[in-house]
Structure formats: C-alpha cells, structure tokens
N, C-alpha and C positions, 0 to 999 in steps of 0.2 A: 914224272917228265919233269925238266927244264926248261922250261919258255912257258905260254899258252896249254891251257886246261885244252882247248879243240884237237877234235882227232879227223886222219878223213878217211876213207873207206878204200880201201882203192881196188879194179875192173877187179880185179880176181876173186871177190867180197871173204877177201881170209885177212885181207894184207890190211894191215892201222897205223897208218905213222897221224906223226904230229901236223896241224895243219901248216908250224910257222916254222918247223923243218928243226928243232932243238932236240934231243938222250931227247932217251925214252928207252927205259924197260920194262922183260914182260918177265916174272917168271910164274912156274905151275912148282906143287907140289909131287913127291915121286913115294905114292902110294906101295907098300906089300900086302899083298890076304893073308893071312897067317894063319891058323887054327883058334890062333887067340883069340880071332876079329883082325879087321886093320889097325897098318901101323902103320902112319906116317913117314919116310925117311927122314923126310928134309925137317920137320919138326923136332924140337932139343926135347922135347915130353912125348914124340913119339905121335902126338896126333888131342892127345886125354883133357887137353884145354882146351878146344873146342869142338869134340866128337865126344867127351864123354867115357868112362872103361867102363869100354862094350866089350873085354875081356871071361870069354865063359865063363865057370864057376863050374870046380865039379858039385852037385850037390854034397856028395861023400862028405863032403870040407866045411860045408855052411853050417854053422848049426843052427837051426828052427826057430819060431822067430814069434 
C-alpha cells in the first residue's frame, strides 16, 4: 500500500479498500496439482522454498538407509 496500513471492509463482505484511498495491490499464487505434488506456477522455484520438496519418490530409485 502506498498510504497507511488501515483498511476498510465494504458492505459486500469481500472487498477491502485502503482507509485513506491510497493505491494498494493484492496477488495470489497459481498452483497446479501434478502427479509429483503441487507446483506453484507463480513462484520462481515452483514453491519448493516454502512448501519443501513434496515430489513423490519411486521407492526403487531411493537407496536404503
């Protein structure tokens, strides 16, 4: 937000605007659910930094511990 941090919820119960009328922006991520797990299309690393590496592993390709 370019102005103060105060916001106002409008009567529709969904729309939030800045109290001082300054400009603000909001964005959300787009996620694809794949056979290998979630892929965050709008994150440079596919979401691995925040989600961890959730890809499924083929048990035959992982050495025993």
